[in-house]
N, C-alpha and C positions, 0 to 999 in steps of 0.2 A: 508427777506420779506415774505417767505412762512410760517415761524414760526409766524409772526405777523398775517397773514391771518387766520391760524389755531386757534390762540388765540382769534381772533375776532369772528370767527364762534362759538367757544366753549362758549364764554361769551354770545353770542346772544341765543344760545340753552339753556344755564342755565337760562337766563331771561324768556324764554318761559316756561320752566319747572316750574319755581318759580310761575308763575301766573296760571298754569293749574293743579297744584298738589292738588287734592282733592280726598277723597275716594268717590266712587259712592254712597254709602249708605247715605252719608251726604245730598245729594240732595233730597232724599226721605223725610228726616226730615225737611229740609229747602229748599223747591223748589224755593223760590225766589232767592236763592244764585246762581242759574244756570246762571244768567246773568253776574256774575263776570268774569269768565274766558274769555268769548268772548269779553266783554267790555275792559278788560285789554289787550287782544291780538290786538284788533282794535287800541287802543291808541298806543301800541308798534309799530305796523306796520305803522301807520300814522307818528310817529316820525321818523322811519327809512326812509320812503319814503320822508318825508319833508327834512331831512338833506342830502339825496343822490340826490335829484332833485334840490337843491339850494333854496327851499322855506324857509327852516330853516338853519341858520348858524350851523356849527358843534357844537358850544357851546350851542346854543338853543336846538339842537337835543339831546345833551348829557343831558341837564337839563330836557328835556321832558322824556327821558328814566329813569332818576333818579327819577323823579316825579312818574312815573308809578310804579316803584318798591317801592317807599316810601309809596304810597297809598296802595299797596298790603300788606305791613307790617302792617300798621295801621288797615286795614280791617280784616286781619287775627288775630291780637291781640284782636280785639273786638269780633270776632267769637270764639276765643279760650275760653275766660272766660265764654261766654254764653252757650257753648256747651261741657263743660268738662265731663258731664255725659249723658248717653243715657236716653231715656224716661223710661227705666226699672230701672234706678238708678245705673247702672254700669258705671265705667270709660270708656270713649270712647278713648281707647289707640291709635287706628289707626288714628283717627282724630287728636288727640293731637300730635302724632309723625309727621304726614304729615304737619300739620300747622307749627310746629317748624322747620321742614326741609325747607319748603318753605320760612319762615321768614329768616332763615340762608342763603339760596340761594340769596334772594333779597338783604340782607345786604351785602353779599360778592360781588355781582355784582355792587352794588353802590360803594363800596370801590374800586373795580377794575377800574371802569369807572373814578372815581375821580382822580386816580393816573396817568392816561394816558392823553395825549393831546387829545382834542376833535376831531381833524381830524383823529385820529386813528380809530374811530368808523365808518368812511365812508366805504361803500361797493364798491364804484366806485374807479377806479384808479385815483390817484392824479397826476396832471401834475407837472413836476419838473420846478421850476422857480419862 
């Protein structure tokens, strides 16, 4: 049971990292992108709260978490190709690497969540019976 709890905490932390991983210099070039990390975090937290308070079923909560990570992947792919180079014409290696790492983390967390029972994502203790 303890191993399951640690795995759950680990996967939740990876999901948070996946949505906040941006180089700070990127927001100077694209200040409108600053809304993305907080927006994804709010959706993430709302899905967790909903499934742990009973507002969402575990299946709906898992689908919501997968949706947040899926949208994160799509948004980052769109940003990747639009921002491959800096305004000076150099390759923006830091941004490219961080976007690819965040995409990989989102993809891995989606796969991880889909392989588990939805109730595994609940933070609250489940009653036996």
